[in-house]
mmCIF file of the N, C-alpha and C atoms, coordinates in Angstrom:
data_MODEL
# 
_entry.id   MODEL 
# 
loop_
_atom_site.group_PDB 
_atom_site.id 
_atom_site.type_symbol 
_atom_site.label_atom_id 
_atom_site.label_alt_id 
_atom_site.label_comp_id 
_atom_site.label_asym_id 
_atom_site.label_entity_id 
_atom_site.label_seq_id 
_atom_site.pdbx_PDB_ins_code 
_atom_site.Cartn_x 
_atom_site.Cartn_y 
_atom_site.Cartn_z 
_atom_site.occupancy 
_atom_site.B_iso_or_equiv 
_atom_site.pdbx_formal_charge 
_atom_site.auth_seq_id 
_atom_site.auth_comp_id 
_atom_site.auth_asym_id 
_atom_site.auth_atom_id 
_atom_site.pdbx_PDB_model_num 
ATOM 1   N N  . MET A 1 1  ? 32.332 65.361 -110.745 1.00 0.00 ? 1  MET A N  1 
ATOM 2   C CA . MET A 1 1  ? 32.752 64.313 -110.053 1.00 0.00 ? 1  MET A CA 1 
ATOM 3   C C  . MET A 1 1  ? 31.847 63.290 -110.884 1.00 0.00 ? 1  MET A C  1 
ATOM 4   N N  . GLY A 1 2  ? 32.208 61.970 -111.209 1.00 0.00 ? 2  GLY A N  1 
ATOM 5   C CA . GLY A 1 2  ? 31.771 61.246 -111.752 1.00 0.00 ? 2  GLY A CA 1 
ATOM 6   C C  . GLY A 1 2  ? 31.457 59.781 -110.907 1.00 0.00 ? 2  GLY A C  1 
ATOM 7   N N  . ARG A 1 3  ? 30.346 59.657 -111.590 1.00 0.00 ? 3  ARG A N  1 
ATOM 8   C CA . ARG A 1 3  ? 29.712 58.282 -110.999 1.00 0.00 ? 3  ARG A CA 1 
ATOM 9   C C  . ARG A 1 3  ? 31.010 57.244 -110.271 1.00 0.00 ? 3  ARG A C  1 
ATOM 10  N N  . THR A 1 4  ? 31.724 56.863 -111.123 1.00 0.00 ? 4  THR A N  1 
ATOM 11  C CA . THR A 1 4  ? 33.300 55.853 -110.794 1.00 0.00 ? 4  THR A CA 1 
ATOM 12  C C  . THR A 1 4  ? 33.654 56.956 -109.676 1.00 0.00 ? 4  THR A C  1 
ATOM 13  N N  . ALA A 1 5  ? 34.112 57.858 -109.438 1.00 0.00 ? 5  ALA A N  1 
ATOM 14  C CA . ALA A 1 5  ? 34.783 58.237 -108.367 1.00 0.00 ? 5  ALA A CA 1 
ATOM 15  C C  . ALA A 1 5  ? 34.079 58.137 -106.986 1.00 0.00 ? 5  ALA A C  1 
ATOM 16  N N  . LYS A 1 6  ? 32.705 58.726 -107.093 1.00 0.00 ? 6  LYS A N  1 
ATOM 17  C CA . LYS A 1 6  ? 31.894 58.602 -106.184 1.00 0.00 ? 6  LYS A CA 1 
ATOM 18  C C  . LYS A 1 6  ? 31.752 57.054 -105.389 1.00 0.00 ? 6  LYS A C  1 
ATOM 19  N N  . ILE A 1 7  ? 31.812 56.217 -106.522 1.00 0.00 ? 7  ILE A N  1 
ATOM 20  C CA . ILE A 1 7  ? 31.967 54.778 -106.069 1.00 0.00 ? 7  ILE A CA 1 
ATOM 21  C C  . ILE A 1 7  ? 33.357 54.397 -104.906 1.00 0.00 ? 7  ILE A C  1 
ATOM 22  N N  . ALA A 1 8  ? 34.222 54.804 -105.519 1.00 0.00 ? 8  ALA A N  1 
ATOM 23  C CA . ALA A 1 8  ? 35.249 54.325 -105.250 1.00 0.00 ? 8  ALA A CA 1 
ATOM 24  C C  . ALA A 1 8  ? 35.600 55.415 -103.862 1.00 0.00 ? 8  ALA A C  1 
ATOM 25  N N  . GLY A 1 9  ? 35.649 56.802 -103.782 1.00 0.00 ? 9  GLY A N  1 
ATOM 26  C CA . GLY A 1 9  ? 35.160 57.279 -102.712 1.00 0.00 ? 9  GLY A CA 1 
ATOM 27  C C  . GLY A 1 9  ? 34.743 56.551 -101.436 1.00 0.00 ? 9  GLY A C  1 
ATOM 28  N N  . VAL A 1 10 ? 33.543 55.866 -101.492 1.00 0.00 ? 10 VAL A N  1 
ATOM 29  C CA . VAL A 1 10 ? 32.525 56.010 -101.014 1.00 0.00 ? 10 VAL A CA 1 
ATOM 30  C C  . VAL A 1 10 ? 33.385 54.417 -100.581 1.00 0.00 ? 10 VAL A C  1 
ATOM 31  N N  . ALA A 1 11 ? 33.949 53.582 -101.372 1.00 0.00 ? 11 ALA A N  1 
ATOM 32  C CA . ALA A 1 11 ? 33.974 52.507 -101.224 1.00 0.00 ? 11 ALA A CA 1 
ATOM 33  C C  . ALA A 1 11 ? 35.885 52.630 -100.026 1.00 0.00 ? 11 ALA A C  1 
ATOM 34  N N  . ALA A 1 12 ? 36.350 53.410 -99.872  1.00 0.00 ? 12 ALA A N  1 
ATOM 35  C CA . ALA A 1 12 ? 38.055 53.826 -99.484  1.00 0.00 ? 12 ALA A CA 1 
ATOM 36  C C  . ALA A 1 12 ? 37.103 54.191 -98.167  1.00 0.00 ? 12 ALA A C  1 
ATOM 37  N N  . LEU A 1 13 ? 36.317 55.201 -97.497  1.00 0.00 ? 13 LEU A N  1 
ATOM 38  C CA . LEU A 1 13 ? 35.769 55.648 -96.468  1.00 0.00 ? 13 LEU A CA 1 
ATOM 39  C C  . LEU A 1 13 ? 35.428 53.998 -96.033  1.00 0.00 ? 13 LEU A C  1 
ATOM 40  N N  . ALA A 1 14 ? 34.009 52.923 -96.498  1.00 0.00 ? 14 ALA A N  1 
ATOM 41  C CA . ALA A 1 14 ? 33.967 52.140 -95.985  1.00 0.00 ? 14 ALA A CA 1 
ATOM 42  C C  . ALA A 1 14 ? 35.053 51.332 -95.238  1.00 0.00 ? 14 ALA A C  1 
ATOM 43  N N  . GLY A 1 15 ? 36.428 50.932 -96.238  1.00 0.00 ? 15 GLY A N  1 
ATOM 44  C CA . GLY A 1 15 ? 37.279 50.405 -95.824  1.00 0.00 ? 15 GLY A CA 1 
ATOM 45  C C  . GLY A 1 15 ? 37.831 50.988 -95.107  1.00 0.00 ? 15 GLY A C  1 
ATOM 46  N N  . MET A 1 16 ? 38.499 51.619 -94.537  1.00 0.00 ? 16 MET A N  1 
ATOM 47  C CA . MET A 1 16 ? 38.943 52.988 -93.500  1.00 0.00 ? 16 MET A CA 1 
ATOM 48  C C  . MET A 1 16 ? 38.309 52.656 -92.048  1.00 0.00 ? 16 MET A C  1 
ATOM 49  N N  . MET A 1 17 ? 36.604 52.840 -92.132  1.00 0.00 ? 17 MET A N  1 
ATOM 50  C CA . MET A 1 17 ? 35.772 52.604 -91.338  1.00 0.00 ? 17 MET A CA 1 
ATOM 51  C C  . MET A 1 17 ? 35.741 50.654 -90.776  1.00 0.00 ? 17 MET A C  1 
ATOM 52  N N  . LEU A 1 18 ? 35.936 50.161 -91.550  1.00 0.00 ? 18 LEU A N  1 
ATOM 53  C CA . LEU A 1 18 ? 36.128 48.689 -91.383  1.00 0.00 ? 18 LEU A CA 1 
ATOM 54  C C  . LEU A 1 18 ? 37.557 48.204 -90.653  1.00 0.00 ? 18 LEU A C  1 
ATOM 55  N N  . ALA A 1 19 ? 38.816 49.129 -91.378  1.00 0.00 ? 19 ALA A N  1 
ATOM 56  C CA . ALA A 1 19 ? 40.277 49.027 -90.444  1.00 0.00 ? 19 ALA A CA 1 
ATOM 57  C C  . ALA A 1 19 ? 40.113 49.442 -89.321  1.00 0.00 ? 19 ALA A C  1 
ATOM 58  N N  . VAL A 1 20 ? 39.539 50.751 -89.133  1.00 0.00 ? 20 VAL A N  1 
ATOM 59  C CA . VAL A 1 20 ? 39.126 50.907 -88.247  1.00 0.00 ? 20 VAL A CA 1 
ATOM 60  C C  . VAL A 1 20 ? 38.477 50.411 -86.586  1.00 0.00 ? 20 VAL A C  1 
ATOM 61  N N  . GLY A 1 21 ? 37.346 49.938 -87.005  1.00 0.00 ? 21 GLY A N  1 
ATOM 62  C CA . GLY A 1 21 ? 36.208 48.678 -86.388  1.00 0.00 ? 21 GLY A CA 1 
ATOM 63  C C  . GLY A 1 21 ? 37.543 47.798 -86.082  1.00 0.00 ? 21 GLY A C  1 
ATOM 64  N N  . ILE A 1 22 ? 38.192 46.864 -86.883  1.00 0.00 ? 22 ILE A N  1 
ATOM 65  C CA . ILE A 1 22 ? 39.258 45.392 -86.361  1.00 0.00 ? 22 ILE A CA 1 
ATOM 66  C C  . ILE A 1 22 ? 40.024 45.822 -85.813  1.00 0.00 ? 22 ILE A C  1 
ATOM 67  N N  . VAL A 1 23 ? 40.775 47.201 -86.048  1.00 0.00 ? 23 VAL A N  1 
ATOM 68  C CA . VAL A 1 23 ? 41.968 47.553 -84.838  1.00 0.00 ? 23 VAL A CA 1 
ATOM 69  C C  . VAL A 1 23 ? 41.566 47.790 -83.640  1.00 0.00 ? 23 VAL A C  1 
ATOM 70  N N  . SER A 1 24 ? 40.250 48.631 -83.390  1.00 0.00 ? 24 SER A N  1 
ATOM 71  C CA . SER A 1 24 ? 39.637 48.760 -81.909  1.00 0.00 ? 24 SER A CA 1 
ATOM 72  C C  . SER A 1 24 ? 39.385 47.453 -81.485  1.00 0.00 ? 24 SER A C  1 
ATOM 73  N N  . ALA A 1 25 ? 38.562 46.651 -82.144  1.00 0.00 ? 25 ALA A N  1 
ATOM 74  C CA . ALA A 1 25 ? 38.307 45.633 -81.345  1.00 0.00 ? 25 ALA A CA 1 
ATOM 75  C C  . ALA A 1 25 ? 39.612 44.614 -81.054  1.00 0.00 ? 25 ALA A C  1 
ATOM 76  N N  . SER A 1 26 ? 40.428 44.431 -81.532  1.00 0.00 ? 26 SER A N  1 
ATOM 77  C CA . SER A 1 26 ? 41.631 43.507 -81.363  1.00 0.00 ? 26 SER A CA 1 
ATOM 78  C C  . SER A 1 26 ? 42.406 44.009 -79.974  1.00 0.00 ? 26 SER A C  1 
ATOM 79  N N  . ARG A 1 27 ? 42.219 45.359 -79.708  1.00 0.00 ? 27 ARG A N  1 
ATOM 80  C CA . ARG A 1 27 ? 42.914 46.063 -78.537  1.00 0.00 ? 27 ARG A CA 1 
ATOM 81  C C  . ARG A 1 27 ? 42.233 44.906 -77.450  1.00 0.00 ? 27 ARG A C  1 
ATOM 82  N N  . PRO A 1 28 ? 43.139 45.140 -76.697  1.00 0.00 ? 28 PRO A N  1 
ATOM 83  C CA . PRO A 1 28 ? 42.797 44.133 -75.399  1.00 0.00 ? 28 PRO A CA 1 
ATOM 84  C C  . PRO A 1 28 ? 41.938 45.730 -74.132  1.00 0.00 ? 28 PRO A C  1 
ATOM 85  N N  . ALA A 1 29 ? 40.777 45.255 -73.835  1.00 0.00 ? 29 ALA A N  1 
ATOM 86  C CA . ALA A 1 29 ? 40.681 46.316 -73.001  1.00 0.00 ? 29 ALA A CA 1 
ATOM 87  C C  . ALA A 1 29 ? 41.491 46.949 -71.767  1.00 0.00 ? 29 ALA A C  1 
ATOM 88  N N  . PRO A 1 30 ? 41.684 47.974 -71.192  1.00 0.00 ? 30 PRO A N  1 
ATOM 89  C CA . PRO A 1 30 ? 42.299 48.099 -70.051  1.00 0.00 ? 30 PRO A CA 1 
ATOM 90  C C  . PRO A 1 30 ? 41.966 47.585 -68.837  1.00 0.00 ? 30 PRO A C  1 
ATOM 91  N N  . ASP A 1 31 ? 42.418 47.259 -68.004  1.00 0.00 ? 31 ASP A N  1 
ATOM 92  C CA . ASP A 1 31 ? 42.777 46.667 -66.719  1.00 0.00 ? 31 ASP A CA 1 
ATOM 93  C C  . ASP A 1 31 ? 42.104 47.377 -65.700  1.00 0.00 ? 31 ASP A C  1 
ATOM 94  N N  . ALA A 1 32 ? 40.369 47.038 -65.215  1.00 0.00 ? 32 ALA A N  1 
ATOM 95  C CA . ALA A 1 32 ? 39.166 47.539 -64.515  1.00 0.00 ? 32 ALA A CA 1 
ATOM 96  C C  . ALA A 1 32 ? 40.248 47.901 -63.304  1.00 0.00 ? 32 ALA A C  1 
ATOM 97  N N  . PRO A 1 33 ? 40.301 48.592 -62.331  1.00 0.00 ? 33 PRO A N  1 
ATOM 98  C CA . PRO A 1 33 ? 40.686 48.809 -61.125  1.00 0.00 ? 33 PRO A CA 1 
ATOM 99  C C  . PRO A 1 33 ? 40.180 48.309 -60.091  1.00 0.00 ? 33 PRO A C  1 
ATOM 100 N N  . VAL A 1 34 ? 41.054 48.103 -59.141  1.00 0.00 ? 34 VAL A N  1 
ATOM 101 C CA . VAL A 1 34 ? 40.617 46.712 -57.864  1.00 0.00 ? 34 VAL A CA 1 
ATOM 102 C C  . VAL A 1 34 ? 39.890 47.846 -56.641  1.00 0.00 ? 34 VAL A C  1 
ATOM 103 N N  . ALA A 1 35 ? 38.842 47.147 -56.289  1.00 0.00 ? 35 ALA A N  1 
ATOM 104 C CA . ALA A 1 35 ? 38.318 47.811 -55.508  1.00 0.00 ? 35 ALA A CA 1 
ATOM 105 C C  . ALA A 1 35 ? 39.286 47.684 -54.271  1.00 0.00 ? 35 ALA A C  1 
ATOM 106 N N  . PRO A 1 36 ? 39.379 48.727 -53.184  1.00 0.00 ? 36 PRO A N  1 
ATOM 107 C CA . PRO A 1 36 ? 39.775 48.027 -51.932  1.00 0.00 ? 36 PRO A CA 1 
ATOM 108 C C  . PRO A 1 36 ? 38.828 47.817 -50.715  1.00 0.00 ? 36 PRO A C  1 
ATOM 109 N N  . ASP A 1 37 ? 39.604 46.693 -50.210  1.00 0.00 ? 37 ASP A N  1 
ATOM 110 C CA . ASP A 1 37 ? 39.480 45.837 -49.058  1.00 0.00 ? 37 ASP A CA 1 
ATOM 111 C C  . ASP A 1 37 ? 38.322 46.418 -48.085  1.00 0.00 ? 37 ASP A C  1 
ATOM 112 N N  . THR A 1 38 ? 37.535 46.699 -48.084  1.00 0.00 ? 38 THR A N  1 
ATOM 113 C CA . THR A 1 38 ? 36.276 47.404 -46.835  1.00 0.00 ? 38 THR A CA 1 
ATOM 114 C C  . THR A 1 38 ? 36.076 46.558 -45.404  1.00 0.00 ? 38 THR A C  1 
ATOM 115 N N  . ARG A 1 39 ? 36.817 45.486 -45.657  1.00 0.00 ? 39 ARG A N  1 
ATOM 116 C CA . ARG A 1 39 ? 36.412 44.814 -44.237  1.00 0.00 ? 39 ARG A CA 1 
ATOM 117 C C  . ARG A 1 39 ? 37.242 44.870 -42.985  1.00 0.00 ? 39 ARG A C  1 
ATOM 118 N N  . PRO A 1 40 ? 36.840 45.375 -42.090  1.00 0.00 ? 40 PRO A N  1 
ATOM 119 C CA . PRO A 1 40 ? 38.080 45.717 -40.859  1.00 0.00 ? 40 PRO A CA 1 
ATOM 120 C C  . PRO A 1 40 ? 39.090 44.539 -40.634  1.00 0.00 ? 40 PRO A C  1 
ATOM 121 N N  . PRO A 1 41 ? 40.124 45.135 -40.179  1.00 0.00 ? 41 PRO A N  1 
ATOM 122 C CA . PRO A 1 41 ? 41.225 44.355 -40.277  1.00 0.00 ? 41 PRO A CA 1 
ATOM 123 C C  . PRO A 1 41 ? 40.882 43.104 -38.972  1.00 0.00 ? 41 PRO A C  1 
ATOM 124 N N  . ASN A 1 42 ? 40.313 43.081 -37.956  1.00 0.00 ? 42 ASN A N  1 
ATOM 125 C CA . ASN A 1 42 ? 40.134 42.276 -37.339  1.00 0.00 ? 42 ASN A CA 1 
ATOM 126 C C  . ASN A 1 42 ? 38.686 41.284 -38.189  1.00 0.00 ? 42 ASN A C  1 
ATOM 127 N N  . ALA A 1 43 ? 38.663 41.103 -38.854  1.00 0.00 ? 43 ALA A N  1 
ATOM 128 C CA . ALA A 1 43 ? 37.317 40.734 -39.753  1.00 0.00 ? 43 ALA A CA 1 
ATOM 129 C C  . ALA A 1 43 ? 38.221 39.064 -39.858  1.00 0.00 ? 43 ALA A C  1 
ATOM 130 N N  . ALA A 1 44 ? 38.046 37.896 -39.098  1.00 0.00 ? 44 ALA A N  1 
ATOM 131 C CA . ALA A 1 44 ? 38.243 36.775 -39.412  1.00 0.00 ? 44 ALA A CA 1 
ATOM 132 C C  . ALA A 1 44 ? 37.574 35.646 -40.347  1.00 0.00 ? 44 ALA A C  1 
ATOM 133 N N  . ALA A 1 45 ? 38.421 35.355 -41.028  1.00 0.00 ? 45 ALA A N  1 
ATOM 134 C CA . ALA A 1 45 ? 36.872 34.222 -42.087  1.00 0.00 ? 45 ALA A CA 1 
ATOM 135 C C  . ALA A 1 45 ? 36.142 33.185 -41.237  1.00 0.00 ? 45 ALA A C  1 
ATOM 136 N N  . VAL A 1 46 ? 34.992 32.811 -41.700  1.00 0.00 ? 46 VAL A N  1 
ATOM 137 C CA . VAL A 1 46 ? 34.402 31.985 -40.914  1.00 0.00 ? 46 VAL A CA 1 
ATOM 138 C C  . VAL A 1 46 ? 34.882 30.795 -41.422  1.00 0.00 ? 46 VAL A C  1 
ATOM 139 N N  . PRO A 1 47 ? 35.243 29.938 -40.235  1.00 0.00 ? 47 PRO A N  1 
ATOM 140 C CA . PRO A 1 47 ? 36.030 28.635 -40.356  1.00 0.00 ? 47 PRO A CA 1 
ATOM 141 C C  . PRO A 1 47 ? 34.780 27.748 -40.787  1.00 0.00 ? 47 PRO A C  1 
ATOM 142 N N  . VAL A 1 48 ? 33.520 27.962 -41.070  1.00 0.00 ? 48 VAL A N  1 
ATOM 143 C CA . VAL A 1 48 ? 32.750 26.838 -41.180  1.00 0.00 ? 48 VAL A CA 1 
ATOM 144 C C  . VAL A 1 48 ? 32.948 26.750 -43.082  1.00 0.00 ? 48 VAL A C  1 
ATOM 145 N N  . ASP A 1 49 ? 32.688 25.666 -43.325  1.00 0.00 ? 49 ASP A N  1 
ATOM 146 C CA . ASP A 1 49 ? 32.305 25.904 -45.076  1.00 0.00 ? 49 ASP A CA 1 
ATOM 147 C C  . ASP A 1 49 ? 30.834 26.467 -45.080  1.00 0.00 ? 49 ASP A C  1 
ATOM 148 N N  . MET A 1 50 ? 30.774 27.666 -45.883  1.00 0.00 ? 50 MET A N  1 
ATOM 149 C CA . MET A 1 50 ? 28.892 27.788 -46.012  1.00 0.00 ? 50 MET A CA 1 
ATOM 150 C C  . MET A 1 50 ? 28.501 27.688 -47.451  1.00 0.00 ? 50 MET A C  1 
ATOM 151 N N  . ASN A 1 51 ? 29.443 26.859 -47.939  1.00 0.00 ? 51 ASN A N  1 
ATOM 152 C CA . ASN A 1 51 ? 28.052 25.728 -49.016  1.00 0.00 ? 51 ASN A CA 1 
ATOM 153 C C  . ASN A 1 51 ? 28.100 24.727 -48.540  1.00 0.00 ? 51 ASN A C  1 
ATOM 154 N N  . ARG A 1 52 ? 28.530 24.161 -47.519  1.00 0.00 ? 52 ARG A N  1 
ATOM 155 C CA . ARG A 1 52 ? 28.391 22.792 -47.131  1.00 0.00 ? 52 ARG A CA 1 
ATOM 156 C C  . ARG A 1 52 ? 26.557 23.385 -46.520  1.00 0.00 ? 52 ARG A C  1 
ATOM 157 N N  . CYS A 1 53 ? 27.077 24.354 -45.456  1.00 0.00 ? 53 CYS A N  1 
ATOM 158 C CA . CYS A 1 53 ? 25.865 24.683 -44.795  1.00 0.00 ? 53 CYS A CA 1 
ATOM 159 C C  . CYS A 1 53 ? 24.236 25.293 -45.153  1.00 0.00 ? 53 CYS A C  1 
ATOM 160 N N  . ARG A 1 54 ? 24.640 25.664 -46.637  1.00 0.00 ? 54 ARG A N  1 
ATOM 161 C CA . ARG A 1 54 ? 23.825 25.257 -47.878  1.00 0.00 ? 54 ARG A CA 1 
ATOM 162 C C  . ARG A 1 54 ? 22.634 24.879 -48.123  1.00 0.00 ? 54 ARG A C  1 
ATOM 163 N N  . THR A 1 55 ? 23.499 23.677 -47.770  1.00 0.00 ? 55 THR A N  1 
ATOM 164 C CA . THR A 1 55 ? 23.208 22.058 -48.346  1.00 0.00 ? 55 THR A CA 1 
ATOM 165 C C  . THR A 1 55 ? 22.158 21.280 -47.394  1.00 0.00 ? 55 THR A C  1 
ATOM 166 N N  . ILE A 1 56 ? 22.639 21.568 -46.122  1.00 0.00 ? 56 ILE A N  1 
ATOM 167 C CA . ILE A 1 56 ? 22.369 20.602 -45.201  1.00 0.00 ? 56 ILE A CA 1 
ATOM 168 C C  . ILE A 1 56 ? 20.808 20.853 -44.946  1.00 0.00 ? 56 ILE A C  1 
ATOM 169 N N  . THR A 1 57 ? 20.252 19.775 -43.985  1.00 0.00 ? 57 THR A N  1 
ATOM 170 C CA . THR A 1 57 ? 18.636 20.114 -43.998  1.00 0.00 ? 57 THR A CA 1 
ATOM 171 C C  . THR A 1 57 ? 18.322 19.993 -42.594  1.00 0.00 ? 57 THR A C  1 
ATOM 172 N N  . MET A 1 58 ? 19.145 19.344 -41.938  1.00 0.00 ? 58 MET A N  1 
ATOM 173 C CA . MET A 1 58 ? 18.933 19.386 -40.360  1.00 0.00 ? 58 MET A CA 1 
ATOM 174 C C  . MET A 1 58 ? 19.604 20.705 -39.402  1.00 0.00 ? 58 MET A C  1 
ATOM 175 N N  . PRO A 1 59 ? 19.197 21.501 -38.571  1.00 0.00 ? 59 PRO A N  1 
ATOM 176 C CA . PRO A 1 59 ? 19.717 22.341 -38.101  1.00 0.00 ? 59 PRO A CA 1 
ATOM 177 C C  . PRO A 1 59 ? 21.047 21.979 -37.336  1.00 0.00 ? 59 PRO A C  1 
ATOM 178 N N  . GLU A 1 60 ? 21.841 22.643 -37.359  1.00 0.00 ? 60 GLU A N  1 
ATOM 179 C CA . GLU A 1 60 ? 23.097 22.165 -36.992  1.00 0.00 ? 60 GLU A CA 1 
ATOM 180 C C  . GLU A 1 60 ? 24.056 24.049 -36.318  1.00 0.00 ? 60 GLU A C  1 
ATOM 181 N N  . SER A 1 61 ? 24.086 23.647 -34.890  1.00 0.00 ? 61 SER A N  1 
ATOM 182 C CA . SER A 1 61 ? 24.445 24.810 -34.914  1.00 0.00 ? 61 SER A CA 1 
ATOM 183 C C  . SER A 1 61 ? 25.783 25.624 -35.008  1.00 0.00 ? 61 SER A C  1 
ATOM 184 N N  . SER A 1 62 ? 26.843 25.156 -35.083  1.00 0.00 ? 62 SER A N  1 
ATOM 185 C CA . SER A 1 62 ? 28.003 25.654 -36.028  1.00 0.00 ? 62 SER A CA 1 
ATOM 186 C C  . SER A 1 62 ? 27.075 26.393 -37.730  1.00 0.00 ? 62 SER A C  1 
ATOM 187 N N  . CYS A 1 63 ? 26.634 26.036 -38.209  1.00 0.00 ? 63 CYS A N  1 
ATOM 188 C CA . CYS A 1 63 ? 26.221 27.200 -39.559  1.00 0.00 ? 63 CYS A CA 1 
ATOM 189 C C  . CYS A 1 63 ? 24.982 27.404 -38.920  1.00 0.00 ? 63 CYS A C  1 
ATOM 190 N N  . GLU A 1 64 ? 24.378 27.427 -38.115  1.00 0.00 ? 64 GLU A N  1 
ATOM 191 C CA . GLU A 1 64 ? 23.353 28.671 -37.749  1.00 0.00 ? 64 GLU A CA 1 
ATOM 192 C C  . GLU A 1 64 ? 24.102 30.473 -36.565  1.00 0.00 ? 64 GLU A C  1 
ATOM 193 N N  . ALA A 1 65 ? 25.820 29.455 -36.469  1.00 0.00 ? 65 ALA A N  1 
ATOM 194 C CA . ALA A 1 65 ? 26.193 30.448 -35.715  1.00 0.00 ? 65 ALA A CA 1 
ATOM 195 C C  . ALA A 1 65 ? 27.347 31.612 -37.216  1.00 0.00 ? 65 ALA A C  1 
ATOM 196 N N  . ALA A 1 66 ? 27.420 30.996 -37.997  1.00 0.00 ? 66 ALA A N  1 
ATOM 197 C CA . ALA A 1 66 ? 28.510 30.731 -38.727  1.00 0.00 ? 66 ALA A CA 1 
ATOM 198 C C  . ALA A 1 66 ? 26.915 31.781 -40.048  1.00 0.00 ? 66 ALA A C  1 
ATOM 199 N N  . TRP A 1 67 ? 25.719 31.123 -39.960  1.00 0.00 ? 67 TRP A N  1 
ATOM 200 C CA . TRP A 1 67 ? 24.799 32.465 -40.501  1.00 0.00 ? 67 TRP A CA 1 
ATOM 201 C C  . TRP A 1 67 ? 24.651 33.294 -40.040  1.00 0.00 ? 67 TRP A C  1 
ATOM 202 N N  . GLU A 1 68 ? 25.008 33.959 -38.756  1.00 0.00 ? 68 GLU A N  1 
ATOM 203 C CA . GLU A 1 68 ? 24.414 35.075 -37.543  1.00 0.00 ? 68 GLU A CA 1 
ATOM 204 C C  . GLU A 1 68 ? 25.375 35.578 -37.632  1.00 0.00 ? 68 GLU A C  1 
ATOM 205 N N  . ALA A 1 69 ? 27.249 35.209 -38.101  1.00 0.00 ? 69 ALA A N  1 
ATOM 206 C CA . ALA A 1 69 ? 27.697 36.153 -38.086  1.00 0.00 ? 69 ALA A CA 1 
ATOM 207 C C  . ALA A 1 69 ? 27.612 36.596 -39.289  1.00 0.00 ? 69 ALA A C  1 
ATOM 208 N N  . LYS A 1 70 ? 27.459 35.725 -40.270  1.00 0.00 ? 70 LYS A N  1 
ATOM 209 C CA . LYS A 1 70 ? 27.375 36.884 -42.318  1.00 0.00 ? 70 LYS A CA 1 
ATOM 210 C C  . LYS A 1 70 ? 26.407 37.680 -42.084  1.00 0.00 ? 70 LYS A C  1 
ATOM 211 N N  . ARG A 1 71 ? 25.104 37.216 -41.230  1.00 0.00 ? 71 ARG A N  1 
ATOM 212 C CA . ARG A 1 71 ? 23.860 38.581 -41.262  1.00 0.00 ? 71 ARG A CA 1 
ATOM 213 C C  . ARG A 1 71 ? 24.455 39.780 -40.879  1.00 0.00 ? 71 ARG A C  1 
ATOM 214 N N  . ARG A 1 72 ? 25.222 39.779 -39.364  1.00 0.00 ? 72 ARG A N  1 
ATOM 215 C CA . ARG A 1 72 ? 26.222 40.896 -38.469  1.00 0.00 ? 72 ARG A CA 1 
ATOM 216 C C  . ARG A 1 72 ? 27.222 41.516 -39.438  1.00 0.00 ? 72 ARG A C  1 
ATOM 217 N N  . HIS A 1 73 ? 27.614 40.946 -40.544  1.00 0.00 ? 73 HIS A N  1 
ATOM 218 C CA . HIS A 1 73 ? 28.692 41.342 -40.934  1.00 0.00 ? 73 HIS A CA 1 
ATOM 219 C C  . HIS A 1 73 ? 27.796 42.065 -42.162  1.00 0.00 ? 73 HIS A C  1 
ATOM 220 N N  . PHE A 1 74 ? 27.080 41.201 -42.815  1.00 0.00 ? 74 PHE A N  1 
ATOM 221 C CA . PHE A 1 74 ? 26.345 42.267 -43.850  1.00 0.00 ? 74 PHE A CA 1 
ATOM 222 C C  . PHE A 1 74 ? 25.496 43.984 -43.452  1.00 0.00 ? 74 PHE A C  1 
ATOM 223 N N  . PHE A 1 75 ? 24.556 43.581 -42.770  1.00 0.00 ? 75 PHE A N  1 
ATOM 224 C CA . PHE A 1 75 ? 24.098 44.266 -41.893  1.00 0.00 ? 75 PHE A CA 1 
ATOM 225 C C  . PHE A 1 75 ? 24.931 45.731 -40.955  1.00 0.00 ? 75 PHE A C  1 
ATOM 226 N N  . GLU A 1 76 ? 26.186 45.345 -40.785  1.00 0.00 ? 76 GLU A N  1 
ATOM 227 C CA . GLU A 1 76 ? 27.407 45.820 -40.196  1.00 0.00 ? 76 GLU A CA 1 
ATOM 228 C C  . GLU A 1 76 ? 26.649 45.983 -39.064  1.00 0.00 ? 76 GLU A C  1 
ATOM 229 N N  . ARG A 1 77 ? 26.176 45.129 -38.236  1.00 0.00 ? 77 ARG A N  1 
ATOM 230 C CA . ARG A 1 77 ? 25.567 45.347 -36.869  1.00 0.00 ? 77 ARG A CA 1 
ATOM 231 C C  . ARG A 1 77 ? 27.314 44.474 -35.731  1.00 0.00 ? 77 ARG A C  1 
ATOM 232 N N  . ASP A 1 78 ? 26.973 44.811 -34.847  1.00 0.00 ? 78 ASP A N  1 
ATOM 233 C CA . ASP A 1 78 ? 28.295 44.274 -34.356  1.00 0.00 ? 78 ASP A CA 1 
ATOM 234 C C  . ASP A 1 78 ? 28.219 44.103 -32.619  1.00 0.00 ? 78 ASP A C  1 
ATOM 235 N N  . ASP A 1 79 ? 26.609 44.259 -32.974  1.00 0.00 ? 79 ASP A N  1 
ATOM 236 C CA . ASP A 1 79 ? 26.546 44.470 -31.431  1.00 0.00 ? 79 ASP A CA 1 
ATOM 237 C C  . ASP A 1 79 ? 25.423 42.354 -31.194  1.00 0.00 ? 79 ASP A C  1 
ATOM 238 N N  . LYS A 1 80 ? 25.628 41.572 -30.189  1.00 0.00 ? 80 LYS A N  1 
ATOM 239 C CA . LYS A 1 80 ? 25.503 40.641 -30.277  1.00 0.00 ? 80 LYS A CA 1 
ATOM 240 C C  . LYS A 1 80 ? 24.330 40.070 -28.996  1.00 0.00 ? 80 LYS A C  1 
ATOM 241 N N  . ARG A 1 81 ? 23.301 39.642 -29.450  1.00 0.00 ? 81 ARG A N  1 
ATOM 242 C CA . ARG A 1 81 ? 21.789 39.128 -28.688  1.00 0.00 ? 81 ARG A CA 1 
ATOM 243 C C  . ARG A 1 81 ? 21.687 38.347 -28.259  1.00 0.00 ? 81 ARG A C  1 
# 
């Protein structure tokens, strides 16, 4: 096998690898499965705007109650002290 044939073979192999890379990169990613909703059916959304509660500086009873409900939900406790 001559030197020219080796160079042509390597170039053809590199071209095929480049084509495979381009095709695989241009394909859309498969959709990720959606996680099921694990909240209990009676879990209502907190009526207080939590973004507003994050920015206030003075204590507010509605925000404190909302944070406590959020903590209970996070730690999965339903007992009310």
